[in-house]
N, C-alpha and C positions, 0 to 999 in steps of 0.2 A: 591476641589473634580468634582466640575460641570464643570471646567477647561479638568480635563480629562477626564470626561465623553464626553464632547465634541470633544475631539481631537480622540478618538479612534470610535467616531461616525462617523468622516470625515475620516477616514483612506482611503486613496488612497489603493488601490488594487494592489497588484504586478502583471505586467504584465509578461509571461511567455508565449512561444511557444508549450510547453511540460510539463507536469507535471504527475509525475509516484508513485502512492503510490501500495505497496503490503501488503500482510499476516496483512491484520486489524484483522480480527476472530471475526467480528459482531456474538454474538450471546454467547458468550464465557467469564465467569469474568473476563479475562486477558485483554481483547480488551479495549485500552485505547481511546473511542471514544470523551470522551469530548475533548480530546488534538488532535486530528483529525478534528474536528470541528474547532475548533478555528485555525488552520491552513488552513482548506479548503477557511476558509470566507475571509482573508487575498490576496488570490490568483487568477489571473483572465487570466486562462491558454486557449491557442486555441483548446490545444487538451489533456483530463485527460486520463491517460492510468491506468486502473484497473487490474494489475498484478497477480490477481491467490489470493485464499484463502482470499476475501473480505469477504463473507459469509463465516462461519462456517459452512456447511451442515453438515460435520461428526460430529458435536456435538451440532446442533440448538435443541433447543426445546421452545415449548410455553410457558414453565412456565417464560424462561429468555428472555427476550426482552425490556431492558430499553430506556425512551425514549431517552435518551443522542444516543445510536445507531440508532433507527427511524431516528432522526436529521440529521446524515449522509448522509442516503439515500434520505430525503428530498433535503439536501444541492445539491446532485449529480444532483438530479432532476433539480431542480432550476437552474443547470450551464445547463441540455439539454436544458431548456427553452429560456435560453439566448444566445444559438449557438453554445455552446462549445460540440466540438467532444468528444464523450467516448466511449473508448474501454475497453470491460472487457475480459482481457485474462485469462483464465481458468486455475485455479491452481489443486491440489491435494483434497485441504478441501472442493472444490465447483466442482469436477469433472462431477459432475451431470449434469452441463451446456454443456459439451464436445458436447453432443448430438447436442447442437443446433448452431455449428459452421457455422460462416457465415449467422448466424439470425441478420436480424440488422430492427431497428425502429425510422425512423427518423435519427436523428445522433448517435444513440446508436447501438453499434456493438460488437456482442459475438465473438472471435475468439481463438483460440489456438495459435497462434505465429503474431506478426507482424512485417514489415518492414518497416521502416519510410525513405524517402528520400527527404535530408535536402538542403538547398539554396545553399550551398558551397558545391555541390554532393559529398559529405558524407552520408554512412546510417547506421542506428540505426537498430538492430534486435533485438525485445525482446520477451521474453517467460517467465514462470513462474520457469521453474529449473528442477521441480521434476522428469522430463522423465530420470535423469541423478542420481536418487535414487533406491540402489539397494534395499532397503527396500521396497520402493513402487512396483519396478517390482515384486520379488518374496515373500514376504510376507506381502500384503496389510493387515490383519489383526490386524501385529504387527506393522505395521505403525498406524492403528488407535489406538491399545493401548498405544502406545506411545505420540498419541497426548492427549488422558486423561490423563494420567500422567501428562506431562506438562503441561498441565490446572490447574490440581491439584495443581504443583509445582508452577505457578503464582500465584496462588489464595493463599495459603502459604504465597508466597513473600509480598503479599497486608496487609495481616497480620502483617506480622515482620516489614513492611515499616511503617504501623499504629504506632505500639509500638516505633520503630525510631525514628520517627517523634515527639511523645510524649516527649521522651528522648533527643529532640533536636540534633537528628542526622541527616545524608543525609540518602538517599536510597539506598536500599543494590539490587543487582539483584542475585538471587541465581543461577538459570539458567546461567547467564554470567558469574559466576566464576566457574560451574562446565566446560562448554564448553572450559575457557581459561586454567584449569588444567587438563584437558583428553587431552592428548596426541593425540589418536585414535580420540579423537573429531577435534582436531586442522588439522590434518592429512585428513579428509574427507570434509574438507571445503577447503583444499588447492585442493583436486584433483577435488572436484567442479568447483572450477574456471578456473585451468587449462583444463579442458573436456571441457567446455565452449567458453574458449577463443580460443583451439584448433580449434573447430568445425568452429568457426564464422571465423577465419583467412584462413580457407580453402573455404570459401563461399566467401573470399573475402570483409567483411564488414568491419567499422571504428571502431563501437559500437558494443558490446554484453552487453545486461542488462537483468539479471533476479532477479530475489526475492528468496524465497522458505526456505533459510539456517538461516533466520536472521542475517544478517551480512552487514552490510551496506559496500560499496566498492568502488573507483573509481581509478582505477591503471592498469598501460599497462604491458600487460602480453607480452611473445615474446618468441618464439619456433625456429625451424631450417627454417618455411615456411615464417616468418614476424611474425608482432605484431598488438595486436588491445588493445583498450579501453574496461576493464572490470568495468562493473557496477552492483551494488546490490542495491537494494530499502531498503533494509534492512527490518522495521516490524512497528507494531503500537502498540506494546505488551510490549516492552522492550526499542530498541533505539528509538523511535518516530524519524522514518525519510523518507525520499522520496527522489526523483531524479528528477532535474528539468533542465528544456535546455531553454538558453535566449544566444541571441548573440553568435549563432555557437560554444556554451559550454555547456557542461554537468557539472551539482557537486550537490553533495548530499548536501541536505537540514537536517539539525537537530533541532530541536525542543526545544531542552534543551539548544540553543545557542542563540534561540531567547527571547529576552527580553520582546520584543513590544507584540508579540502573546500569554507570557505567562500571561500578565497584562490586557487584554482585557475584558472589562465588558463582562458577560454572554449574556446580551442583544443584543451586537454588534451581537454575531454569530446566537442567535436563533429568532431574529425579520427575517433575510434574509429568514428562510426556514418556518417561522411560518405560512404564507397564503397558503402552500402546505399540505392539510390534506390528510393521509391515501388516501382516495377514491380519492382527487384529482388528485393524483400520476396515477393510474391506467387510470384514464378518458384522463389525457393528454397521456399515451404514449398509449391508442386506439385511440386516435385521428391521432399524427401520425401513426401509421399502418394501419388505414383507407387513410391517406393522401399518405401513400408511394404504397399503392396497386391499 
């Protein structure tokens, strides 16, 4: 046991040029913050992109903000203190932040979209993707109602998985089963991906990265004007996925396939951010703001 404990505490973080996470939905019952904390503790990116819906402002409540959710914020702040550039790309659940577009504090930047130029002269276009959602454009109240319903489904799913685990069975994802069995849901996903790809091809980009639909992806999409590598970072509610860029290559990271990160001792990822209390986070941000101005 001591040997394993020593092993995880000397674990070398994976060096990444860019890491992209989206659809974390901090502040909701469905958020898998503990798993995200484990993941964040094992990577050392030069750039961290928070591609929308990180904090669920739509459903935010002071009554529900567990320590695990605060730990994610502390870990991101810890990255900032180490010199990691953090870009917060706004989404629909945190759309309130869109009024702060182009706001920067030190290495923290709020943007609505992001274009990254790579060393091999290729370009990655990153945005959340809710701009393609017809429901968001014309029936915002319906979209918010659907978000509440989705959160309730995830909450019910958690209870079912608790029972399933007690019975010695695996995890069940109700929403994934619904998505995969409803033809209209599959058609919506296809239209979303093709629309994002089409615009990226027209703009001459090599990669287009989205979130929003909670559907991780990495595939080439082609039309009459050309082709583009479409990627989606998925989510940290059901799929537990991210996008990683290293050695001139984008890949989808799957938490469920990473046995080492799942076995980490809790102290490995809590010790890293433990020294940053909430008050110190704001103090650090104010210091950066003062130095920047």
